[in-house]
Every structure is written in structure tokens, then in C-alpha cells.
VEXDOBA-469731 format. One record per residue (C-alpha): x, y, z; residue number from 1; residue in one letter. Coordinates in steps of 0.25 Angstrom, whole numbers, plus 5000, padded with zeros to 4 digits. Example, Ala and Ser with C-alpha at 12.3 -4.5 7.8 and 13.67 -1.06 7.14 Angstrom:
+------+------+------+-----+----+
!   c1 !   c2 !   c3 !   i ! aa !
+------+------+------+-----+----+
! 5049 ! 4982 ! 5031 !   1 !  A !
! 5055 ! 4996 ! 5029 !   2 !  S !
+------+------+------+-----+----+
% end
This chain:
+------+------+------+-----+----+
!   c1 !   c2 !   c3 !   i ! aa !
+------+------+------+-----+----+
! 5000 ! 5000 ! 5000 !   1 !  M !
! 5006 ! 5013 ! 4996 !   2 !  P !
! 5010 ! 5023 ! 5007 !   3 !  T !
! 5000 ! 5035 ! 5008 !   4 !  I !
! 5008 ! 5048 ! 5009 !   5 !  T !
! 5005 ! 5060 ! 5018 !   6 !  P !
! 5001 ! 5068 ! 5006 !   7 !  I !
! 4991 ! 5058 ! 5002 !   8 !  E !
! 4984 ! 5058 ! 5015 !   9 !  Y !
! 4984 ! 5073 ! 5015 !  10 !  A !
! 4978 ! 5073 ! 5001 !  11 !  A !
! 4967 ! 5064 ! 5006 !  12 !  A !
! 4964 ! 5074 ! 5018 !  13 !  I !
! 4964 ! 5086 ! 5008 !  14 !  I !
! 4955 ! 5079 ! 4999 !  15 !  F !
! 4945 ! 5076 ! 5010 !  16 !  V !
! 4946 ! 5091 ! 5014 !  17 !  L !
! 4943 ! 5095 ! 5000 !  18 !  A !
! 4931 ! 5087 ! 5000 !  19 !  I !
! 4926 ! 5092 ! 5013 !  20 !  V !
! 4929 ! 5106 ! 5007 !  21 !  H !
! 4919 ! 5104 ! 4995 !  22 !  T !
! 4908 ! 5101 ! 5005 !  23 !  F !
! 4912 ! 5114 ! 5012 !  24 !  C !
! 4911 ! 5124 ! 5000 !  25 !  T !
! 4897 ! 5128 ! 5003 !  26 !  K !
! 4901 ! 5132 ! 5017 !  27 !  Y !
! 4913 ! 5140 ! 5012 !  28 !  F !
! 4904 ! 5147 ! 5002 !  29 !  Q !
! 4895 ! 5151 ! 5014 !  30 !  H !
! 4907 ! 5157 ! 5021 !  31 !  L !
! 4910 ! 5165 ! 5009 !  32 !  A !
! 4896 ! 5171 ! 5010 !  33 !  H !
! 4897 ! 5174 ! 5025 !  34 !  T !
! 4912 ! 5177 ! 5028 !  35 !  D !
! 4915 ! 5189 ! 5020 !  36 !  S !
! 4929 ! 5190 ! 5026 !  37 !  A !
! 4934 ! 5177 ! 5019 !  38 !  H !
! 4923 ! 5175 ! 5009 !  39 !  A !
! 4933 ! 5173 ! 4998 !  40 !  G !
! 4940 ! 5162 ! 5005 !  41 !  L !
! 4927 ! 5155 ! 5008 !  42 !  W !
! 4922 ! 5156 ! 4994 !  43 !  H !
! 4935 ! 5150 ! 4989 !  44 !  L !
! 4934 ! 5138 ! 4999 !  45 !  L !
! 4919 ! 5137 ! 4995 !  46 !  G !
! 4922 ! 5135 ! 4980 !  47 !  E !
! 4921 ! 5120 ! 4978 !  48 !  V !
! 4929 ! 5121 ! 4965 !  49 !  E !
! 4941 ! 5126 ! 4974 !  50 !  V !
! 4941 ! 5115 ! 4984 !  51 !  V !
! 4949 ! 5104 ! 4978 !  52 !  F !
! 4959 ! 5114 ! 4972 !  53 !  G !
! 4961 ! 5120 ! 4985 !  54 !  L !
! 4964 ! 5107 ! 4992 !  55 !  W !
! 4973 ! 5102 ! 4981 !  56 !  S !
! 4981 ! 5114 ! 4984 !  57 !  F !
! 4982 ! 5110 ! 4999 !  58 !  V !
! 4986 ! 5096 ! 4994 !  59 !  L !
! 4997 ! 5102 ! 4986 !  60 !  L !
! 5002 ! 5109 ! 4998 !  61 !  L !
! 5002 ! 5096 ! 5006 !  62 !  V !
! 5010 ! 5089 ! 4995 !  63 !  I !
! 5020 ! 5101 ! 4996 !  64 !  T !
! 5021 ! 5100 ! 5011 !  65 !  F !
! 5023 ! 5085 ! 5011 !  66 !  F !
! 5032 ! 5084 ! 4999 !  67 !  S !
! 5035 ! 5096 ! 4990 !  68 !  S !
! 5030 ! 5107 ! 4981 !  69 !  A !
! 5035 ! 5100 ! 4969 !  70 !  P !
! 5028 ! 5087 ! 4973 !  71 !  Q !
! 5015 ! 5095 ! 4974 !  72 !  A !
! 5017 ! 5101 ! 4960 !  73 !  V !
! 5021 ! 5087 ! 4955 !  74 !  A !
! 5008 ! 5081 ! 4961 !  75 !  Y !
! 5000 ! 5092 ! 4955 !  76 !  L !
! 5006 ! 5090 ! 4941 !  77 !  E !
! 5003 ! 5075 ! 4942 !  78 !  R !
! 4988 ! 5077 ! 4942 !  79 !  Q !
! 4979 ! 5077 ! 4930 !  80 !  D !
! 4970 ! 5089 ! 4929 !  81 !  F !
! 4964 ! 5086 ! 4915 !  82 !  T !
! 4950 ! 5084 ! 4921 !  83 !  E !
! 4951 ! 5097 ! 4928 !  84 !  A !
! 4955 ! 5105 ! 4916 !  85 !  L !
! 4945 ! 5097 ! 4907 !  86 !  F !
! 4933 ! 5101 ! 4916 !  87 !  V !
! 4938 ! 5116 ! 4916 !  88 !  F !
! 4938 ! 5116 ! 4900 !  89 !  V !
! 4925 ! 5108 ! 4898 !  90 !  I !
! 4917 ! 5116 ! 4909 !  91 !  L !
! 4921 ! 5129 ! 4902 !  92 !  T !
! 4918 ! 5124 ! 4888 !  93 !  I !
! 4905 ! 5117 ! 4892 !  94 !  A !
! 4900 ! 5130 ! 4899 !  95 !  A !
! 4901 ! 5139 ! 4887 !  96 !  T !
! 4888 ! 5145 ! 4881 !  97 !  R !
! 4889 ! 5137 ! 4868 !  98 !  P !
! 4889 ! 5123 ! 4875 !  99 !  I !
! 4878 ! 5128 ! 4885 ! 100 !  L !
! 4870 ! 5133 ! 4873 ! 101 !  F !
! 4870 ! 5119 ! 4867 ! 102 !  M !
! 4867 ! 5111 ! 4879 ! 103 !  V !
! 4856 ! 5120 ! 4883 ! 104 !  E !
! 4849 ! 5119 ! 4869 ! 105 !  R !
! 4850 ! 5104 ! 4870 ! 106 !  V !
! 4844 ! 5104 ! 4884 ! 107 !  V !
! 4833 ! 5113 ! 4879 ! 108 !  N !
! 4830 ! 5104 ! 4867 ! 109 !  T !
! 4829 ! 5092 ! 4875 ! 110 !  I !
! 4821 ! 5099 ! 4886 ! 111 !  T !
! 4810 ! 5102 ! 4876 ! 112 !  K !
! 4808 ! 5087 ! 4874 ! 113 !  L !
! 4806 ! 5085 ! 4889 ! 114 !  L !
! 4792 ! 5085 ! 4895 ! 115 !  P !
! 4796 ! 5094 ! 4906 ! 116 !  V !
! 4797 ! 5110 ! 4908 ! 117 !  P !
! 4810 ! 5115 ! 4901 ! 118 !  A !
! 4817 ! 5119 ! 4914 ! 119 !  I !
! 4814 ! 5105 ! 4920 ! 120 !  V !
! 4819 ! 5098 ! 4907 ! 121 !  G !
! 4832 ! 5106 ! 4907 ! 122 !  Q !
! 4835 ! 5103 ! 4921 ! 123 !  Y !
! 4833 ! 5088 ! 4918 ! 124 !  F !
! 4842 ! 5089 ! 4906 ! 125 !  L !
! 4853 ! 5097 ! 4913 ! 126 !  C !
! 4854 ! 5085 ! 4923 ! 127 !  L !
! 4853 ! 5074 ! 4914 ! 128 !  S !
! 4856 ! 5077 ! 4899 ! 129 !  L !
! 4868 ! 5085 ! 4902 ! 130 !  I !
! 4875 ! 5076 ! 4912 ! 131 !  P !
! 4873 ! 5064 ! 4902 ! 132 !  L !
! 4879 ! 5073 ! 4891 ! 133 !  I !
! 4891 ! 5074 ! 4900 ! 134 !  G !
! 4895 ! 5060 ! 4895 ! 135 !  S !
! 4898 ! 5067 ! 4882 ! 136 !  L !
! 4903 ! 5081 ! 4885 ! 137 !  I !
! 4910 ! 5076 ! 4899 ! 138 !  T !
! 4904 ! 5078 ! 4913 ! 139 !  E !
! 4910 ! 5092 ! 4916 ! 140 !  P !
! 4904 ! 5098 ! 4903 ! 141 !  A !
! 4891 ! 5092 ! 4906 ! 142 !  A !
! 4892 ! 5098 ! 4920 ! 143 !  M !
! 4895 ! 5111 ! 4915 ! 144 !  T !
! 4883 ! 5112 ! 4906 ! 145 !  V !
! 4873 ! 5106 ! 4915 ! 146 !  A !
! 4877 ! 5115 ! 4927 ! 147 !  A !
! 4877 ! 5128 ! 4918 ! 148 !  L !
! 4863 ! 5124 ! 4913 ! 149 !  L !
! 4858 ! 5121 ! 4927 ! 150 !  L !
! 4864 ! 5134 ! 4932 ! 151 !  R !
! 4857 ! 5142 ! 4922 ! 152 !  D !
! 4844 ! 5135 ! 4921 ! 153 !  L !
! 4841 ! 5132 ! 4936 ! 154 !  Y !
! 4852 ! 5136 ! 4946 ! 155 !  F !
! 4850 ! 5151 ! 4944 ! 156 !  Y !
! 4835 ! 5150 ! 4947 ! 157 !  Q !
! 4829 ! 5150 ! 4961 ! 158 !  P !
! 4830 ! 5135 ! 4964 ! 159 !  V !
! 4833 ! 5128 ! 4977 ! 160 !  S !
! 4846 ! 5123 ! 4982 ! 161 !  S !
! 4840 ! 5109 ! 4982 ! 162 !  R !
! 4838 ! 5111 ! 4967 ! 163 !  F !
! 4852 ! 5115 ! 4965 ! 164 !  K !
! 4859 ! 5104 ! 4973 ! 165 !  Y !
! 4850 ! 5093 ! 4967 ! 166 !  V !
! 4852 ! 5098 ! 4953 ! 167 !  T !
! 4868 ! 5099 ! 4955 ! 168 !  L !
! 4868 ! 5086 ! 4962 ! 169 !  A !
! 4861 ! 5079 ! 4950 ! 170 !  V !
! 4870 ! 5086 ! 4940 ! 171 !  L !
! 4883 ! 5082 ! 4947 ! 172 !  L !
! 4878 ! 5067 ! 4948 ! 173 !  V !
! 4872 ! 5067 ! 4934 ! 174 !  N !
! 4885 ! 5073 ! 4928 ! 175 !  I !
! 4893 ! 5063 ! 4935 ! 176 !  S !
! 4886 ! 5051 ! 4929 ! 177 !  I !
! 4881 ! 5057 ! 4916 ! 178 !  G !
! 4895 ! 5057 ! 4910 ! 179 !  G !
! 4897 ! 5042 ! 4910 ! 180 !  V !
! 4890 ! 5039 ! 4897 ! 181 !  L !
! 4904 ! 5040 ! 4891 ! 182 !  T !
! 4918 ! 5037 ! 4896 ! 183 !  P !
! 4924 ! 5051 ! 4895 ! 184 !  Y !
! 4914 ! 5061 ! 4901 ! 185 !  A !
! 4914 ! 5057 ! 4916 ! 186 !  A !
! 4928 ! 5059 ! 4923 ! 187 !  P !
! 4926 ! 5046 ! 4932 ! 188 !  P !
! 4923 ! 5038 ! 4919 ! 189 !  V !
! 4934 ! 5045 ! 4911 ! 190 !  L !
! 4945 ! 5041 ! 4922 ! 191 !  M !
! 4942 ! 5026 ! 4920 ! 192 !  V !
! 4936 ! 5024 ! 4906 ! 193 !  A !
! 4949 ! 5022 ! 4898 ! 194 !  K !
! 4955 ! 5013 ! 4909 ! 195 !  A !
! 4943 ! 5004 ! 4910 ! 196 !  W !
! 4939 ! 5004 ! 4895 ! 197 !  G !
! 4926 ! 5011 ! 4898 ! 198 !  W !
! 4921 ! 5016 ! 4884 ! 199 !  D !
! 4908 ! 5023 ! 4879 ! 200 !  L !
! 4900 ! 5010 ! 4878 ! 201 !  S !
! 4904 ! 5005 ! 4892 ! 202 !  F !
! 4900 ! 5019 ! 4898 ! 203 !  M !
! 4887 ! 5020 ! 4892 ! 204 !  L !
! 4883 ! 5005 ! 4895 ! 205 !  T !
! 4889 ! 5005 ! 4909 ! 206 !  T !
! 4887 ! 5019 ! 4915 ! 207 !  F !
! 4880 ! 5028 ! 4905 ! 208 !  G !
! 4866 ! 5023 ! 4905 ! 209 !  W !
! 4866 ! 5022 ! 4920 ! 210 !  K !
! 4871 ! 5036 ! 4921 ! 211 !  A !
! 4861 ! 5041 ! 4911 ! 212 !  A !
! 4850 ! 5035 ! 4919 ! 213 !  L !
! 4855 ! 5041 ! 4932 ! 214 !  A !
! 4856 ! 5054 ! 4926 ! 215 !  V !
! 4842 ! 5054 ! 4921 ! 216 !  I !
! 4836 ! 5049 ! 4934 ! 217 !  I !
! 4844 ! 5060 ! 4942 ! 218 !  N !
! 4840 ! 5071 ! 4933 ! 219 !  A !
! 4825 ! 5067 ! 4933 ! 220 !  V !
! 4825 ! 5065 ! 4948 ! 221 !  A !
! 4831 ! 5079 ! 4951 ! 222 !  V !
! 4822 ! 5085 ! 4941 ! 223 !  S !
! 4810 ! 5079 ! 4949 ! 224 !  L !
! 4817 ! 5083 ! 4962 ! 225 !  F !
! 4818 ! 5098 ! 4958 ! 226 !  V !
! 4805 ! 5098 ! 4950 ! 227 !  S !
! 4798 ! 5108 ! 4959 ! 228 !  K !
! 4809 ! 5118 ! 4956 ! 229 !  E !
! 4810 ! 5115 ! 4942 ! 230 !  L !
! 4795 ! 5117 ! 4940 ! 231 !  S !
! 4796 ! 5130 ! 4947 ! 232 !  Q !
! 4806 ! 5134 ! 4937 ! 233 !  L !
! 4798 ! 5128 ! 4925 ! 234 !  A !
! 4786 ! 5136 ! 4929 ! 235 !  A !
! 4793 ! 5149 ! 4926 ! 236 !  K !
! 4794 ! 5145 ! 4911 ! 237 !  D !
! 4791 ! 5130 ! 4909 ! 238 !  P !
! 4794 ! 5130 ! 4894 ! 239 !  N !
! 4806 ! 5139 ! 4893 ! 240 !  Q !
! 4819 ! 5132 ! 4889 ! 241 !  L !
! 4830 ! 5140 ! 4895 ! 242 !  A !
! 4840 ! 5144 ! 4885 ! 243 !  N !
! 4851 ! 5150 ! 4894 ! 244 !  L !
! 4862 ! 5151 ! 4884 ! 245 !  T !
! 4863 ! 5161 ! 4873 ! 246 !  Q !
! 4863 ! 5156 ! 4858 ! 247 !  F !
! 4876 ! 5151 ! 4853 ! 248 !  V !
! 4879 ! 5148 ! 4839 ! 249 !  P !
! 4880 ! 5133 ! 4835 ! 250 !  P !
! 4894 ! 5134 ! 4830 ! 251 !  Y !
! 4899 ! 5139 ! 4844 ! 252 !  L !
! 4892 ! 5128 ! 4851 ! 253 !  V !
! 4898 ! 5118 ! 4841 ! 254 !  V !
! 4912 ! 5124 ! 4844 ! 255 !  I !
! 4910 ! 5123 ! 4859 ! 256 !  H !
! 4906 ! 5109 ! 4858 ! 257 !  L !
! 4918 ! 5106 ! 4850 ! 258 !  I !
! 4927 ! 5112 ! 4861 ! 259 !  F !
! 4919 ! 5104 ! 4872 ! 260 !  L !
! 4920 ! 5091 ! 4865 ! 261 !  F !
! 4935 ! 5093 ! 4861 ! 262 !  A !
! 4938 ! 5096 ! 4876 ! 263 !  T !
! 4930 ! 5083 ! 4880 ! 264 !  V !
! 4938 ! 5075 ! 4869 ! 265 !  W !
! 4952 ! 5080 ! 4874 ! 266 !  F !
! 4948 ! 5080 ! 4889 ! 267 !  S !
! 4960 ! 5071 ! 4892 ! 268 !  H !
! 4970 ! 5081 ! 4886 ! 269 !  H !
! 4970 ! 5094 ! 4893 ! 270 !  P !
! 4980 ! 5100 ! 4884 ! 271 !  I !
! 4970 ! 5099 ! 4873 ! 272 !  V !
! 4957 ! 5103 ! 4879 ! 273 !  F !
! 4964 ! 5115 ! 4886 ! 274 !  I !
! 4969 ! 5119 ! 4873 ! 275 !  G !
! 4955 ! 5118 ! 4867 ! 276 !  L !
! 4950 ! 5126 ! 4879 ! 277 !  F !
! 4959 ! 5137 ! 4876 ! 278 !  M !
! 4954 ! 5137 ! 4862 ! 279 !  F !
! 4940 ! 5137 ! 4867 ! 280 !  F !
! 4942 ! 5149 ! 4876 ! 281 !  L !
! 4946 ! 5157 ! 4864 ! 282 !  G !
! 4934 ! 5152 ! 4856 ! 283 !  F !
! 4924 ! 5157 ! 4866 ! 284 !  T !
! 4931 ! 5171 ! 4866 ! 285 !  H !
! 4928 ! 5171 ! 4851 ! 286 !  A !
! 4913 ! 5170 ! 4853 ! 287 !  Y !
! 4911 ! 5177 ! 4866 ! 288 !  P !
! 4896 ! 5181 ! 4863 ! 289 !  E !
! 4893 ! 5166 ! 4863 ! 290 !  H !
! 4900 ! 5163 ! 4876 ! 291 !  Q !
! 4897 ! 5165 ! 4891 ! 292 !  D !
! 4908 ! 5166 ! 4902 ! 293 !  K !
! 4916 ! 5154 ! 4902 ! 294 !  L !
! 4916 ! 5146 ! 4915 ! 295 !  L !
! 4932 ! 5147 ! 4916 ! 296 !  I !
! 4931 ! 5150 ! 4931 ! 297 !  K !
! 4922 ! 5139 ! 4934 ! 298 !  E !
! 4930 ! 5129 ! 4926 ! 299 !  G !
! 4943 ! 5133 ! 4932 ! 300 !  L !
! 4937 ! 5131 ! 4946 ! 301 !  L !
! 4931 ! 5117 ! 4943 ! 302 !  V !
! 4945 ! 5113 ! 4936 ! 303 !  S !
! 4952 ! 5118 ! 4949 ! 304 !  F !
! 4943 ! 5109 ! 4957 ! 305 !  F !
! 4945 ! 5097 ! 4949 ! 306 !  L !
! 4960 ! 5100 ! 4949 ! 307 !  G !
! 4960 ! 5100 ! 4964 ! 308 !  G !
! 4952 ! 5087 ! 4964 ! 309 !  L !
! 4963 ! 5081 ! 4955 ! 310 !  V !
! 4974 ! 5085 ! 4965 ! 311 !  V !
! 4967 ! 5080 ! 4977 ! 312 !  L !
! 4961 ! 5068 ! 4971 ! 313 !  G !
! 4974 ! 5062 ! 4966 ! 314 !  S !
! 4979 ! 5061 ! 4980 ! 315 !  M !
! 4967 ! 5052 ! 4984 ! 316 !  Q !
! 4971 ! 5040 ! 4976 ! 317 !  Q !
! 4978 ! 5033 ! 4988 ! 318 !  W !
! 4965 ! 5031 ! 4995 ! 319 !  W !
! 4954 ! 5032 ! 4984 ! 320 !  L !
! 4960 ! 5021 ! 4975 ! 321 !  Q !
! 4961 ! 5010 ! 4986 ! 322 !  P !
! 4947 ! 5013 ! 4991 ! 323 !  L !
! 4941 ! 5011 ! 4977 ! 324 !  I !
! 4949 ! 4999 ! 4974 ! 325 !  S !
! 4945 ! 4993 ! 4987 ! 326 !  G !
! 4930 ! 4994 ! 4985 ! 327 !  M !
! 4921 ! 4983 ! 4981 ! 328 !  P !
! 4912 ! 4985 ! 4968 ! 329 !  V !
! 4899 ! 4988 ! 4976 ! 330 !  N !
! 4906 ! 4998 ! 4985 ! 331 !  A !
! 4914 ! 5004 ! 4974 ! 332 !  L !
! 4902 ! 5011 ! 4968 ! 333 !  F !
! 4898 ! 5018 ! 4980 ! 334 !  W !
! 4912 ! 5020 ! 4985 ! 335 !  G !
! 4915 ! 5027 ! 4972 ! 336 !  A !
! 4902 ! 5035 ! 4973 ! 337 !  T !
! 4906 ! 5040 ! 4987 ! 338 !  G !
! 4921 ! 5043 ! 4984 ! 339 !  L !
! 4917 ! 5051 ! 4971 ! 340 !  T !
! 4910 ! 5061 ! 4980 ! 341 !  A !
! 4924 ! 5063 ! 4987 ! 342 !  L !
! 4933 ! 5063 ! 4975 ! 343 !  T !
! 4932 ! 5065 ! 4960 ! 344 !  D !
! 4925 ! 5053 ! 4953 ! 345 !  N !
! 4935 ! 5053 ! 4942 ! 346 !  A !
! 4947 ! 5052 ! 4952 ! 347 !  A !
! 4939 ! 5040 ! 4958 ! 348 !  L !
! 4938 ! 5032 ! 4945 ! 349 !  T !
! 4952 ! 5035 ! 4941 ! 350 !  Y !
! 4957 ! 5029 ! 4954 ! 351 !  L !
! 4948 ! 5017 ! 4951 ! 352 !  G !
! 4954 ! 5015 ! 4937 ! 353 !  S !
! 4968 ! 5013 ! 4944 ! 354 !  L !
! 4962 ! 5001 ! 4952 ! 355 !  V !
! 4967 ! 4989 ! 4945 ! 356 !  E !
! 4957 ! 4977 ! 4943 ! 357 !  G !
! 4944 ! 4984 ! 4945 ! 358 !  M !
! 4932 ! 4976 ! 4940 ! 359 !  S !
! 4922 ! 4981 ! 4930 ! 360 !  A !
! 4912 ! 4983 ! 4941 ! 361 !  S !
! 4921 ! 4990 ! 4950 ! 362 !  A !
! 4925 ! 5000 ! 4939 ! 363 !  K !
! 4910 ! 5002 ! 4936 ! 364 !  Y !
! 4907 ! 5004 ! 4951 ! 365 !  A !
! 4918 ! 5014 ! 4953 ! 366 !  L !
! 4915 ! 5023 ! 4941 ! 367 !  V !
! 4900 ! 5022 ! 4943 ! 368 !  A !
! 4902 ! 5026 ! 4958 ! 369 !  G !
! 4911 ! 5038 ! 4954 ! 370 !  A !
! 4901 ! 5044 ! 4944 ! 371 !  I !
! 4889 ! 5041 ! 4953 ! 372 !  T !
! 4895 ! 5050 ! 4964 ! 373 !  G !
! 4900 ! 5061 ! 4955 ! 374 !  G !
! 4889 ! 5070 ! 4959 ! 375 !  G !
! 4891 ! 5070 ! 4974 ! 376 !  L !
! 4901 ! 5081 ! 4976 ! 377 !  T !
! 4908 ! 5091 ! 4968 ! 378 !  V !
! 4921 ! 5083 ! 4968 ! 379 !  I !
! 4914 ! 5070 ! 4963 ! 380 !  A !
! 4915 ! 5072 ! 4948 ! 381 !  N !
! 4923 ! 5082 ! 4940 ! 382 !  A !
! 4912 ! 5090 ! 4934 ! 383 !  P !
! 4905 ! 5093 ! 4947 ! 384 !  N !
! 4913 ! 5105 ! 4950 ! 385 !  P !
! 4908 ! 5111 ! 4937 ! 386 !  V !
! 4894 ! 5110 ! 4941 ! 387 !  G !
! 4898 ! 5116 ! 4955 ! 388 !  F !
! 4905 ! 5128 ! 4948 ! 389 !  A !
! 4893 ! 5131 ! 4939 ! 390 !  I !
! 4882 ! 5130 ! 4949 ! 391 !  L !
! 4888 ! 5133 ! 4963 ! 392 !  K !
! 4884 ! 5148 ! 4962 ! 393 !  D !
! 4870 ! 5145 ! 4962 ! 394 !  H !
! 4870 ! 5138 ! 4975 ! 395 !  F !
! 4869 ! 5145 ! 4989 ! 396 !  D !
! 4881 ! 5153 ! 4991 ! 397 !  E !
! 4887 ! 5148 ! 4978 ! 398 !  G !
! 4891 ! 5135 ! 4984 ! 399 !  S !
! 4886 ! 5120 ! 4982 ! 400 !  I !
! 4885 ! 5112 ! 4995 ! 401 !  S !
! 4893 ! 5099 ! 4993 ! 402 !  A !
! 4884 ! 5092 ! 5004 ! 403 !  L !
! 4871 ! 5096 ! 4997 ! 404 !  Y !
! 4876 ! 5092 ! 4984 ! 405 !  L !
! 4881 ! 5079 ! 4989 ! 406 !  F !
! 4867 ! 5076 ! 4995 ! 407 !  L !
! 4860 ! 5080 ! 4983 ! 408 !  A !
! 4868 ! 5071 ! 4974 ! 409 !  A !
! 4866 ! 5059 ! 4982 ! 410 !  L !
! 4853 ! 5055 ! 4976 ! 411 !  L !
! 4857 ! 5057 ! 4961 ! 412 !  P !
! 4870 ! 5049 ! 4965 ! 413 !  T !
! 4861 ! 5038 ! 4970 ! 414 !  G !
! 4854 ! 5038 ! 4957 ! 415 !  V !
! 4867 ! 5036 ! 4949 ! 416 !  A !
! 4872 ! 5025 ! 4959 ! 417 !  A !
! 4859 ! 5017 ! 4957 ! 418 !  V !
! 4860 ! 5018 ! 4942 ! 419 !  C !
! 4875 ! 5014 ! 4941 ! 420 !  F !
! 4873 ! 5003 ! 4952 ! 421 !  I !
! 4859 ! 4997 ! 4948 ! 422 !  W !
! 4860 ! 4997 ! 4933 ! 423 !  F !
+------+------+------+-----+----+
% end
């Protein structure tokens, strides 16, 4: 058994403190509104996107103390920040007016076919169709589009906190499971698909239809749960389809889609998609009349969060991997679901891919559990911080309670678990 170093013990403690910090961000935001003398500090500590970047800096100081500054830098340079960079780029592109214009028109067209008021149909499609489209355009892009539409259609209106928490919870869960129809769109699947030989056919027949079933059930259930508030909104104008985005010429929509899909295609090659992104930024400046403000700040904060999670998570292999490998198949699913709430599900499945001799049923249990628990916390799935960044300003005091979100996500998580276990 390899010797555990003091740095690894310290990293585990820091990781726990970071998780506790994510559950305290609501309290820090409250202090920011009540303690004017230190409001800036409390606001910084209350930004959920800052949490893991802040504690990763603490870890680097610990490495410097126990070893040396060059060792801390060397550790940092060994980490792979491709996913953090990709999420930044895909968020920025997916949040542009041409992409939102296209998605909005698709949603409105399908809404006309549904036998419900328009605002109810749009709500259902934001929580069902768009998460499933995430299997094509990747989960971070789907999260961006869905969160922006929910923000502009519902969250700006006088709806209850209950409405907001259950909606966000279902969005996070459905995004996590909705991206598994393909082997490249969901981070936890992407980490193992190549190593385990999981192709498109395998994903559709083994995970995809179960995920789609769970997504539809969750979307229908939450639509019924908030039906009273949706009815109140529909009563104002039951037949009007909200066209929130100004008209964009079709050729600009096509060009933005090319940038989007090219970024997805080269998602493993940051030197390529960052170069494409530089070109994309220049292109948006060429047509400012058809662009809104780019979400650069939000994208950078989300990228900072994921980068910090990489730095801290890489030091947790010494206890996570033995824990995963030591679980029987039946316990592995629930163990993965629970552990996902405490660490990124992609990191969890990656560690599982390093375990030799895993059976097919154990592989299924690990990945199914990881995607099932992807909506329980902000750190559970890489796209979750995107939704937080876009929607948090519409919650009380500009902060989302991690505890309330966890409780709201339990039921849709249970629905996903039933679909993956029983079918």
C-alpha cells in the first residue's frame, strides 16, 4: 500500500473545507448585505464560482510549505485544464444572440403543437428538449441556452423561491442525464467511452432511452408541481409566444452554428478551439448590431471554478479510487451517486476507468450513478456552475442556497435512479 503523504492528507482536508464553503455561500451573501464595512470580502466569499479557485490557492500554499514553490508550480503544470477552457468557450458562443434566436424559434415552433398554454409548453421544453439536445451540442452548451431562456421567460417574473429552486434542480438533473445519448457530450461518459469502447450505438441502447425517459418524467412532474404559478403567468396572455431575441439574419445563425460545432469537434484540442474562439470574437465585432453583450465574465468565473476543482480533485485519488474499487456492484451505483455530490462526476468516472478488471455491470453502475447524482450540488457536474452563474442574480440576495437546491434535487434524482436501475 503506497504511503500517504502529509500533502495528500492536507489536500483532503482542504477539499472538505471547499465543499463546506459551497454550502455557506448563501450565508456570506447575506453578510455582504448586512455588514457594509466588509461587504466586498463577504461578497467574494459568497461567489460560488470563486470557492474552488480560492481553496486551490490554499493547497498550492500548503505544497509550497511542505515542499517548495517549484514543486507547487510543477504540480499545477501537470493538471489538464482542457475542460475548464472548453466550458468557457462553449458558454460564450452558446449564449450569443444568433444561437438563442435559433433555439427560441425551434422551441416556439414545437410549443404551437402542444395542447397547453404557450408559457407552459415553453417551460416543459426548456427542461426536456434542450437537455436532450445536450447530447448533440454538449451539456455545457445546453445548460447555457436553457438557463438563459428560463431566466428571460420565468425567473425575471414574480415567481416564488420554491418555483426557482425546483426548476433549477430539475434543470441540473436533466442536463446531467440528458447528455448521455452520445459518447462525447457528457463529461463523465467522455472520460471512459474510449477506454471502455462505448460507441454511439451502445450509449443509445444502454443509457440513452432510459435517460430520455427520466428527463420527460421529471419535466412533466415539475410542470405539474408548479402548474398554479404557470397558470397565473399564462392567464396574463395564454396565446403569446415570447420572442425574446431580436431577429438575426439566417446566415449569421449558420456561421455561429459552425463555430459552435467546430468547438465541439475540437473539444480535446485547446490550441485549436481557443484559436477558433479568437476568430469568433473578431467576427462578433464585425456585426455588433446582431450581438448582445458576450458573457465573458460569467464564462471566466465558471472556468475558474472548474480549474480549481481540477487542482483540488487531482489530490483526492488516494482515497477515492480504493473506495470505488472496493464497492460491490449494487452499492457502487448508490456510492457513485453520493460521491458525485461531493466531487465532480467526470473525475469520479475517470478514476473508475483506472481500475483494472471492472465487470461490465460495475462499469454501468459507476457511470449511471455518476450521471444520476449530477444535479445534487454545484460541483457534481461540470455544466452546473454555468447555470448558477446565469440564474443566481434572480434568487434572494443574489445567491443560491446549496442546501435548498440539494433538497429540491432529491426527487428528480430519485426518478433518474429508478430509470437506470429498473429498466
